[in-house]
C-alpha positions as CSV (number, residue, x, y, z in Angstrom):
1,M,6.0,-23.6,-37.4
2,A,9.7,-24.8,-38.1
3,T,10.3,-28.7,-38.9
4,S,13.2,-30.5,-37.8
5,P,15.8,-32.0,-39.8
6,R,14.4,-35.4,-38.4
7,G,10.9,-34.9,-39.7
8,R,7.9,-35.9,-37.3
9,W,8.0,-39.9,-37.6
10,L,12.0,-39.7,-36.3
11,T,11.1,-36.9,-33.6
12,V,8.5,-39.1,-32.3
13,A,10.5,-42.1,-32.5
14,A,13.7,-40.4,-30.3
15,V,10.9,-39.6,-27.8
16,L,9.6,-42.9,-27.4
17,F,12.6,-44.6,-27.1
18,A,14.0,-42.1,-24.8
19,L,10.6,-42.5,-22.7
20,L,11.3,-46.3,-22.4
21,A,14.9,-46.0,-21.5
22,V,13.8,-44.0,-18.7
23,S,11.2,-47.4,-18.2
24,N,14.7,-49.7,-18.7
25,L,16.5,-47.6,-16.5
26,A,13.8,-47.9,-13.6
27,K,13.2,-51.3,-13.6
28,P,15.6,-52.4,-10.2
29,L,13.3,-49.8,-8.4
30,E,10.1,-51.2,-9.4
31,M,8.8,-53.5,-6.5
32,S,6.5,-55.7,-8.3
33,A,7.4,-59.1,-9.0
34,D,6.0,-59.7,-12.4
35,Q,7.7,-56.5,-13.8
36,G,11.1,-57.1,-14.4
37,F,12.8,-57.0,-18.1
38,V,12.2,-59.5,-20.3
39,F,15.3,-60.7,-22.4
40,F,14.9,-63.1,-24.7
41,G,11.6,-64.0,-23.8
42,H,12.2,-64.5,-20.1
43,P,11.3,-61.8,-17.1
44,L,14.4,-61.2,-15.2
45,R,14.6,-61.2,-11.3
46,G,17.1,-59.8,-8.9
47,A,20.6,-59.2,-9.8
48,A,19.9,-60.2,-13.8
49,N,16.9,-57.3,-13.9
50,A,19.1,-55.0,-11.9
51,L,21.7,-55.1,-14.6
52,A,20.2,-55.6,-18.0
53,G,17.4,-53.3,-17.7
54,P,19.7,-50.3,-17.0
55,L,21.7,-51.4,-19.9
56,F,19.4,-51.5,-22.3
57,G,18.1,-48.3,-20.9
58,V,21.7,-46.8,-21.5
59,Y,21.5,-48.4,-25.3
60,L,18.0,-46.6,-25.6
61,L,19.4,-43.6,-24.4
62,V,22.0,-43.5,-27.0
63,Y,20.3,-44.7,-29.8
64,A,17.6,-41.9,-28.7
65,Y,20.4,-39.1,-28.9
66,G,21.9,-40.6,-32.1
67,I,18.1,-40.2,-33.6
68,W,17.5,-36.8,-32.6
69,G,21.0,-35.7,-33.9
70,M,20.9,-37.4,-37.0
71,R,24.1,-39.2,-36.4
72,R,25.4,-42.1,-38.5
73,F,25.5,-44.5,-35.5
74,A,21.6,-44.7,-35.1
75,F,20.9,-46.6,-38.1
76,P,23.3,-49.8,-36.9
77,M,21.5,-49.6,-33.6
78,G,17.8,-49.1,-34.7
79,V,18.5,-52.8,-37.0
80,L,19.9,-54.3,-34.1
81,Y,17.4,-53.4,-31.7
82,A,14.1,-54.1,-33.4
83,A,15.8,-57.5,-34.3
84,Y,15.6,-58.2,-30.9
85,V,12.5,-56.6,-30.4
86,I,11.0,-59.1,-33.0
87,V,13.1,-62.0,-31.6
88,N,12.2,-60.9,-28.0
89,L,8.8,-61.0,-29.0
90,V,8.7,-64.4,-30.5
91,A,10.3,-66.1,-28.0
92,F,8.0,-64.7,-24.6
93,R,5.3,-66.3,-26.7
94,V,6.9,-69.2,-26.8
95,W,9.2,-69.1,-23.6
96,G,6.6,-66.9,-21.3
97,P,3.6,-66.8,-18.8
98,I,0.5,-67.5,-21.0
99,E,-2.5,-65.7,-19.8
100,P,-5.8,-67.0,-20.8
101,G,-8.3,-65.1,-22.7
102,V,-9.0,-63.2,-25.7
103,G,-8.0,-59.8,-24.0
104,Y,-4.6,-61.3,-23.1
105,A,-4.6,-62.0,-26.7
106,L,-5.8,-59.4,-28.4
107,F,-3.6,-57.1,-26.2
108,G,-0.5,-59.1,-27.1
109,L,-1.0,-58.9,-30.7
110,V,-1.5,-54.8,-30.2
111,Y,1.4,-54.2,-28.1
112,A,3.2,-56.5,-30.5
113,A,2.0,-54.5,-33.5
114,I,3.3,-50.9,-31.7
115,A,6.4,-52.6,-30.6
116,I,7.7,-53.8,-34.3
117,G,5.8,-51.2,-35.7
118,V,8.1,-48.3,-34.5
119,S,11.3,-49.8,-33.6
120,S,11.3,-51.3,-37.4
121,G,9.7,-48.0,-38.5
122,A,12.3,-46.0,-37.0
123,A,15.4,-48.1,-38.5
124,W,13.7,-48.5,-42.0
125,V,13.1,-44.4,-41.9
126,L,16.7,-44.2,-40.9
127,A,17.8,-46.8,-44.0
128,R,15.6,-44.2,-46.2
129,R,17.8,-41.4,-44.9
130,R,20.8,-42.8,-44.3
131,A,22.6,-39.9,-46.7
132,E,21.3,-37.2,-44.2
133,L,23.3,-39.2,-41.3
134,G,26.4,-36.9,-39.7
């Protein structure tokens, strides 16, 4: 089996970001009132949701494309996105709806670990491989 110039980690990250992009692009189509795009801790509704979700979807598609092609622009996009993820998670914890129960807290910790791990991990690997980015 031939390995890609990205390696397994960046290949998986690119696919995950592309899938997340599709989810964000579909935000305006979701009928549930509690599934809006979360922007700096605030779940968006209506026109704001219809605009922000697809904009972030496009950003993530471009980022995934940059990772896939080992493009130089992927690194700063990754750093910005990783920082956004951390700020968004903290802001959601401060301003978002608080659900009681251990299950919700455990889900929040697991979700945060995955979100921060994948977004920051991809940026970190891109930083280590900057010389290979074209």
